[in-house]
N, C-alpha and C positions, 0 to 999 in steps of 0.2 A: 512052581514059581512063586516066591514069596513077595509080599508087598512091602516096600520100604515105608516105615512110619513117616507120615508127613510132618513138616515143621509147623503146620497149622491145620486146623480142622477144615475139611472140604465142605463146600456148601451142600445143603440137602438137595437130592435129585428132584427135578420137576419134569413135567411132560414137555416134549419139544420135538423138533424135527429129527427124523432118522438120519444117521450119517451115511456116507456113500457106500460103505461096505454092506449095508443092510438093504440097499436098493437093488432092483433086479438087474441082471446082466452077468455075463461070464467074467471070471476073475482073470485079469491079464497075466501073462507069464511069458517066458522067452519063446514059447511055442504058440502063443496066442496070435490070432490074426486080427489086424486092424484093416478092414477092407480086405485087400489081398496082401497085406504087409505083415511081416513078422516083427515082434518087438526085438530090438537089437540086444544081443548078449555077448560080451558085456555092454552095458552095466546091469541090464535087467536079469532078475533071477526068478525062476518059477517056484512058487510055494502055494499049493492049492488052498484057496480061501482067503488069500492075501493079495490085495491090489497094490500096484505101484511100488513093488519091492525092488530096490537096486542098491548096488555097492557104489559109494561115492569115490572110491579109489580108482587107480588106473589111469588118471589123467596126467599127461606129461606136463611138467613144470619147466618153464624157461630157465636155463641155467648158463652161466658163463664159466663154470668150473671145468669144462671139457668133458664132463660126464653127464649123461642124460639122467634127469630126476623125474620122479613121479609121486603122486599122492599114494600112500601105502594102501594096498588093497586088503580086504578081509577084516577091516577094523570097524568102520562106520557104515551102517546100512540105514536106509530110510524107506518108509512105506506109509500107506494108509493104515488105519487102525486094524489090529489083528483079531478083532472080535470073532470073525467067521472062519478063522484058521482051522483047517481040518487036521486030522491025525497025520495025514501025509505031509501037510504043510508044517506041522510041528516038527516032524522028522527032518525037514529041510533046515529049519531054524537051529535045531540041535547040531546038525552037520556043519552049519556055519560057525558053530561055537559061541553063539551069542550068550553072554552072561548077564547083560543088563538091558532092560527094555524101558526107555524113557518116554513117558506119555505126557504130551503137552496139553491134553484136553482138560477142561474143567469138569467137575463132578456132574454138572448139568448135561454133559454130553454122553454119559454112559450109565449103565446100571439101572435104567428105568424098569427093565424087565429082565428075567433070567437070561433071555437071549442076547441081551446087550451088556452082560457082565464082561469085564476085560478078560481076555484069554490068558491063561496061565499054563506054564509047562515046566517040567523038571529041568533043573540046571540053569534057569534064568530067574533073575530078580526083577520084578516090576517096580519101577520107580516113578511115582506120580509127581510130576513137576509142572503143574499148570502154569501157563503164561498168564492167564486170567482166572484165578481161583473161582470167582463167582459169576462168570459170564460165559455163555455159549458163543464160541468164536468159530464154529464150523462154517464152511462156505455158505450154506443156506442161511444161517443166522446173520452172517456178515451182510448178506444181501438185504435182509429186512432192516437191520440196524442202520445201515448207511443210507438206505433209501428213505426211511421213514423218520428216523429220530434225530438226525443231525444233518442239517443242510450243507454243512462243510464237506460232507462225503457224497453229495448227490451226483458227482461226476465219477464215482467209483467204477461205474460200468462203461465209462466213456474213453478209457485209454490209460496209458502209463501213469499220468499225473494222478488219477484217482487211486490207482493201486499204491502209489507212493504215500498218499495220505492215509490209506488204510494200514499200510505196513508201518507207518510211523507210530501208530498206536500199539502195534505189536512190539516194536523196538522199545517203546517207552514202558510197556507192561513188563517185558522181560527184565528191564533194568530198574523197575520200581523198588526202592528200598523197603517198602511196606510188604512186598511180596516175599515172604519168608521162604518160599520154595526155591527161589533163586534158580529158575529153570535152566537158562543158558549157562550160567556160571557153573552150576553143578556138573554139567556134562563136560565143559572145558576142563574142569579140575579132574574129572575122571580120566580124561585123555592125558593130562599132565602128570598124574600121580599114580596111575593104576599099577605101574611096574616098579615104582621107586622103593617099595618095601622089600623087594627081593634082593638078597645079597649078591645074586648073579646078574642083576639087571645092568644094562648099559644103555647109552643113548639110542641104540637101534632096537632095543627090546620093545615089541609092539604092546600097546595096551590091550586089555581084554576086549573082545568084539562087543559092540553094542548096536542096538536098534533105536532110532528116534522116529517118533510118529505123532501125528495129531489126528484129525478126523479123516481128511482126504490125503494127508501127507503133502500138502501144497504150500500153505501160507506160513504158519508158525514153524513147520519143519523146514520149508524152503529157505526161510530167513536164517535159521540156525546154520544150515549147511552152507549158505552163501557167506556167512561170517567166517566159518571155519576155513573154507576154501580160500577166502581172501587172506586170512592169516598165513596160509601156506603158499602165498604168492602166485596163485593161479590167476591168469588174466581175466578181467571182467567179462570179456566175450565168451570165454569157456564157462565161467560161472553161470552166466545167463543162459547158455545152452543147456547146462545141466538142469537148471530150474525148469526149462521148457519141456524136458522129457516127461514131466508129469502129464502133459497133454497126450502123450502116448500111454503112460501107465494107467490113466483113468479113462481112456478112450471108450472102453466098453461100458462104462458107467455114465458117461457124460449126458447122454440123452435122458436117462432116468433122473439124474441130478437136476438137469434143467427143467424137466417136467415138474419136479417137486417144487423147485423155486418159483415156477410160474403160477403155482396155486396161490401165491401171496398177491394181494391187490397192489402191492407197491410197484410191481412191474407193469401193471396196466396192459397186459398182453404183449409186452415188448420182449419177444423171445431172443432177439439179437442182443439186447442188453444183458439178459440172463446168461447167455452163452459167453459173452465177454467177461462177466463176473467170475465164472468158474474156470476161466482159461488160465494158462501159465505162459503167456507170451514172453519171449526173451526181452522184448523192449521194456516190459514192466520191471524186470529185475535190473536191467541196465540203468533205468531211471532211479531205482531204489538205491543202487550202489552209489550213484552220483549224489543222491540225497545224503547218504551216510557220510560221504566225503565232505559235503558242504556243511552239514549240521553237526557232525561229531569229529571231523578231522580225519576220517577214515575208520576202517573196521578195527584196526588195532587199538586206536584211541578209545573207541566205543567199548571194546572188550575190557580194556584196562581201567579206564576212568569211569565208565558207567556201570559195567558189570562187576568190577572189583576183582578181576583176575590179575594176578601179579605179572610183571614183566618176565620173571623167571619161569612162571608157568607157561607163558606164551612161547618162550624159547624152548621149553621142554616139549611142548606140543609139536613144534617144528622139528625137533630132533627125532621124535618117534614117528611122525607122520609124513616126513619128506625122506624118500629113500632113493638109492641109485637104481636105475633100470639095469638089471643084470643081463648078461649075454643070453640071448634066446627069449627074453621077456618082451622084446619090442612088439611081437605079434599079439601079446596080451594087453597092450595099451588100448584104451578106449579110442575108437575112431570117431571122435566127436564131430568132425566135418561130415562124415558119411551119415552119422545118426541125425545131424541137423537136416540133411536132405530128406530123411524119412519123416521128420516132424513137418517139414514144409509140404511134403506130399500129402500128409493127413490134412493139413490146413486147406489144401486145394480141393479136397473132396467134400 
């Protein structure tokens, strides 16, 4: 896997907190057990060494055309960082046909030791597109930053309102004109133009498959996916559910992540606050989507006016990512209501 040359030099690596994939615990997969529960597949995919891997496609989109519509499957995948991906896991990624791996992390979050170098494999291009080029925005770092350095974020661990404040900084960072990596715009334009150079391309030609990830695959990744699904007219309730699946995808790592966060005096022994900070409750995403509506006039306006994606590109994304549900495909749709019950079951434990 080759590395795409960045638009600006990345910051020098410094010592810091390990990311979730380097913490102890089994890697979740479609056959992993959370308590006595299996991770639902779809959307989860088993790739040894990679946590929280899932396809964001397969969700039914409300339609008045008389034909069932869904988000195209097999194009956009999301995960935690793939640093610990095994050879067997690489084989899974190659089977999925992933050609581009978009990494939202800053240089401060990887490459400190040989064991933390980004994973590379044949057939895929690593594209470093940090949301914050010079800042560690892993869940652990967010906890420290928002607890200690900025009183405006002191309620980050207290519920959806705190998450909205934290996520507003990510939205601003992704749209910052001084961020020459243009992280979210770059991926939207990949989806809009990846097949346009082919003489045989048509509106239904799928873009080349891609993986988006950050450290845990929760915040920066979750916001990008929420924006994309909003453009595809998926209802907020389902978008928020998709976001909440990270609480399943990282379930085997959560205790270790919380233990690590608790080492910082900012939490003063408040484990419940640390657990809330590393969670992915649907209420947090619902509140964030409402914030996007109120602050930017909706996801589409944010993508066009703040990120600089053209209206034509947005329509192209819809053309390639919204597809008919073919006969016999109904059984392959994501059972999001059933999966939501699995998430609630985990919360009750």
